[in-house]
C-alpha positions in Angstrom: 0.1 0.1 0.0 1.5 3.3 -0.9 1.6 6.7 0.5 -0.5 6.1 3.6 -0.2 3.6 6.7 -1.2 0.7 6.2 -2.7 0.0 9.7 -4.5 3.4 9.5 -6.4 2.5 6.1 -7.6 -0.6 7.0 -8.9 0.7 10.2 -10.9 3.4 8.6 -12.2 1.2 6.1 -12.2 -0.7 2.8 -15.4 -3.0 1.7 -16.5 -5.1 -1.0 -20.3 -5.7 -1.9 -22.6 -8.6 -2.4 -22.8 -8.3 -6.5 -20.4 -5.4 -6.7 -19.7 -4.3 -10.5 -17.3 -1.8 -11.5 -16.9 0.3 -14.4 -15.3 3.1 -15.6 -18.0 3.2 -18.8 -21.0 2.7 -16.5 -20.5 5.9 -14.6 -21.0 9.4 -16.3 -18.4 11.9 -15.4 -15.5 9.6 -14.4 -12.4 10.6 -15.9 -11.2 8.5 -18.7 -9.4 5.7 -17.7 -10.4 5.7 -14.4 -12.6 2.7 -12.7 -15.1 3.2 -10.9 -18.1 1.7 -8.8 -21.3 1.4 -10.0 -24.9 1.9 -8.5 -27.6 -0.8 -7.9 -31.1 -0.6 -7.1 -31.9 -0.8 -3.6 -34.5 -3.6 -3.0 -38.0 -2.4 -3.8 -37.5 1.1 -2.9 -37.3 2.8 -6.0 -33.8 4.4 -5.0 -30.7 3.3 -6.6 -27.6 3.8 -5.0 -23.7 3.3 -5.3 -22.7 0.1 -4.2 -19.8 1.6 -1.5 -20.8 5.1 0.2 -19.0 7.6 2.0 -19.7 7.6 5.3 -19.3 10.8 7.2 -19.2 9.6 10.9 -16.2 7.7 11.8 -15.5 8.4 15.7 -18.7 10.8 15.1 -19.7 12.4 18.5 -20.5 15.9 19.8 -21.3 17.0 16.4 -17.8 15.7 14.7 -16.6 13.2 13.1 -12.7 12.0 11.8 -14.4 13.5 8.3 -15.5 16.9 9.7 -12.0 17.3 11.1 -10.8 17.1 7.6 -11.9 20.7 7.4 -14.2 22.0 4.8 -11.9 22.2 2.0 -10.6 18.7 2.4 -13.9 17.3 2.9 -15.2 18.8 -0.7 -12.2 17.4 -2.5 -12.4 14.0 -0.6 -16.3 14.2 -1.9 -15.2 15.2 -5.9 -12.9 12.7 -5.9 -15.3 10.1 -4.3 -17.9 11.0 -6.7 -15.1 10.7 -9.8 -14.9 7.1 -8.8 -17.9 6.3 -8.5 -19.0 7.0 -4.9 -22.0 8.7 -4.8 -23.8 7.8 -1.0 -23.5 10.1 1.9 -24.2 8.3 5.1 -24.9 11.1 7.7 -26.1 12.1 11.1 -26.9 15.0 12.6 -24.3 14.2 15.2 -21.4 13.6 13.0 -21.7 17.3 12.3 -21.7 16.4 8.6 -24.7 17.8 6.9 -23.0 21.2 6.1 -20.2 19.4 4.9 -22.1 17.6 2.1 -23.9 20.6 1.2 -20.8 22.3 0.7 -19.9 19.3 -1.6 -23.6 19.3 -3.2 -22.8 22.8 -4.3 -20.7 21.5 -7.3 -22.0 18.2 -7.6 -25.0 17.1 -9.8 -27.7 16.4 -6.9 -29.8 13.7 -8.9 -27.0 11.6 -8.8 -26.1 11.4 -5.6 -28.2 9.8 -2.8 -28.5 11.1 0.6 -28.9 8.8 3.8 -29.0 10.5 7.5 -30.5 9.7 10.7 -32.0 11.4 13.4 -31.6 10.2 17.3 -35.1 9.3 18.8 -36.6 8.9 21.9 -39.4 6.7 23.3 -43.2 8.3 22.6 -40.8 11.3 21.2 -41.0 12.6 25.1 -37.5 13.8 25.0 -37.4 15.3 21.3 -35.7 18.2 21.0 -38.0 19.6 18.2 -40.4 18.6 16.0 -39.4 16.2 13.1 -40.8 18.3 10.4 -38.2 20.9 12.2 -35.7 18.9 12.4 -35.6 18.1 8.5 -36.0 21.7 7.4 -32.6 22.2 9.3 -31.2 19.1 7.9 -32.2 20.1 4.3 -31.2 23.7 5.0 -28.0 22.6 5.8 -27.9 19.9 3.2 -29.2 22.7 0.3 -31.4 20.3 -0.8 -35.3 20.3 -1.3 -35.2 16.4 -0.5 -33.5 13.6 1.6 -33.5 10.0 -0.1 -33.2 8.4 3.3 -34.5 9.1 6.7 -33.2 6.5 9.5 -33.9 6.4 13.0 -30.4 6.4 14.6 -28.9 3.6 16.8 -32.3 1.6 17.6 -31.4 -0.9 20.5 -35.1 -1.9 21.6 -37.4 -4.5 20.2 -40.4 -2.7 20.6 -39.9 0.4 18.8 -42.3 0.2 16.3 -44.7 1.1 19.8 -42.2 3.1 21.5 -41.6 5.1 18.4 -44.8 5.7 17.2 -44.2 9.7 17.2 -41.1 9.4 14.6 -42.9 6.6 12.6 -46.0 8.8 12.0 -43.7 11.7 11.1 -41.2 9.6 9.1 -44.1 8.5 7.1 -46.0 12.1 6.4 -42.8 13.6 5.5 -42.5 10.9 2.7 -46.0 11.5 1.7 -45.1 15.1 1.6 -42.0 14.4 -0.4 -39.3 15.5 1.7 -37.9 12.3 2.2 -38.1 9.2 0.1 -37.4 6.5 2.2 -37.5 5.3 5.4 -35.9 2.9 8.0 -33.6 2.1 11.0 -30.3 1.7 12.0 -30.1 -1.0 13.8 -27.6 -1.9 17.1 -29.4 -5.2 18.7 -30.7 -8.3 17.6 -35.0 -7.7 18.4 -34.1 -3.9 16.9 -33.1 -6.0 13.4 -35.3 -9.0 13.6 -38.6 -6.6 14.3 -37.4 -4.6 11.3 -37.0 -7.2 8.7 -40.6 -7.6 8.7 -42.3 -4.4 9.3 -43.7 -2.9 6.5 -43.3 0.5 7.5 -39.2 0.0 6.8 -38.1 0.6 3.5 -34.4 0.7 4.2 -32.2 -1.3 6.9 -29.1 -0.1 8.2 -27.0 -3.3 9.8 -23.7 -4.3 11.2 -22.0 -7.5 9.1 -19.1 -9.0 9.3 -17.7 -12.8 9.2 -16.4 -12.4 12.7 -19.5 -11.1 14.6 -17.5 -8.3 16.1 -19.5 -5.4 17.2 -22.5 -7.3 15.9 -25.9 -8.1 16.9 -25.6 -12.1 16.6 -24.0 -14.5 15.0 -22.8 -13.6 11.1 -24.9 -16.6 10.0 -28.0 -15.4 12.1 -27.2 -11.9 11.4 -27.1 -12.9 7.3 -29.9 -15.0 7.4 -32.4 -11.7 8.7 -30.7 -9.6 6.3 -31.8 -12.2 3.6 -35.1 -12.1 4.6 -35.3 -8.4 4.7 -33.8 -8.7 1.0 -36.9 -11.1 0.0 -39.4 -8.7 1.7 -38.0 -6.1 -0.6 -36.2 -4.2 1.9 -32.6 -2.2 0.8 -30.1 -3.4 3.2 -26.7 -1.3 3.9 -24.1 -2.8 5.6 -21.8 -1.2 8.1 -18.6 -2.9 10.7 -17.6 -4.8 7.7 -14.2 -4.5 9.8 -15.4 -4.4 13.2 -15.1 -0.8 14.0 -11.1 -1.5 13.3 -11.1 -4.7 15.3 -10.1 -7.2 12.6 -7.6 -5.3 10.6 -5.0 -8.5 10.1 -4.4 -9.2 6.5 -6.0 -12.3 6.9 -8.9 -11.3 8.2 -8.8 -8.2 5.8 -9.3 -10.4 3.0 -11.9 -12.6 4.8 -14.2 -9.9 5.4 -13.7 -8.5 1.9 -14.5 -12.0 0.5 -17.4 -12.2 3.0 -19.0 -9.2 1.9 -18.9 -9.7 -1.6 -19.5 -13.7 -1.8 -21.9 -14.0 1.2 -23.5 -11.0 3.0 -27.2 -10.0 1.9 -26.3 -6.5 1.7 -27.2 -3.9 -1.4 -24.1 -1.4 -0.5 -22.0 -0.5 2.2 -20.9 2.7 3.9 -17.3 3.0 4.7 -15.4 6.4 7.0 -12.9 7.3 4.1 -10.9 9.9 5.2 -8.3 10.5 2.1 -8.3 10.2 -1.6 -5.6 7.5 -1.3 -8.3 5.5 0.7 -10.5 6.0 -1.9 -8.1 4.7 -4.9 -7.1 1.9 -2.8 -10.5 0.7 -2.2 -11.9 1.0 -6.0 -8.4 -0.7 -6.9 -8.5 -3.3 -4.3 -11.8 -4.3 -5.3 -11.2 -4.6 -9.0 -8.3 -6.9 -8.2 -10.5 -8.7 -6.1 -13.2 -9.5 -8.2 
């Protein structure tokens, strides 16, 4: 690996995706001779999404992340390079502080070719909400400079009874979807019961789930999680994977190779969000996937 520290790169993440295909010809705007990641249909949601997305929440807390810590100018350069290599999906959240950064990048990128996903932290029955969901979404859209957000998720769901306890958000998300403010709704899961209850829930369009071959920072055994995700796909839901390297816990060469092969050949996911932090990492990602396939 050239130009970057090997361990540092592995920790931030590279991913393969089930059914991943790469073609410079398939990506309008890709520079001549460059390989680029293609898009895929996201279940039966009607959305198409790049098979690898740019995560913006590496070590994300207190409205900041490693991506925002790059600074606005460097983040925009990173986003533009990712776009050229086919990474046209941004995974965001208010807790990452990334909306304004992605919004700045979108000023010089074609909005219609990009998928935006964000998340809202929720509370039981909305009792501790800071503001109504519609107010939050108005702020999100203003920061992003867009009329709509493609995907909105309830963030870090860790309760199996979220269908009952989060009814306020379910109704508010649905209304925003009906109003055209968002296109698809769903859940980011950090708990087995939360995930299993999302798989068959007709309200859920999209599931963001932790998946890797080691079970590291996951919500169950890999084979059990993967079976749930297969059922979700069979139900027409879009499935996006995260934590393929177990939040940097599985970083040896052998573990990395096993993770990539698992994601490409076994994991029941449509796309993967990766927290990339440099142009070199993006280029290495695309070239590694090309070689693996």
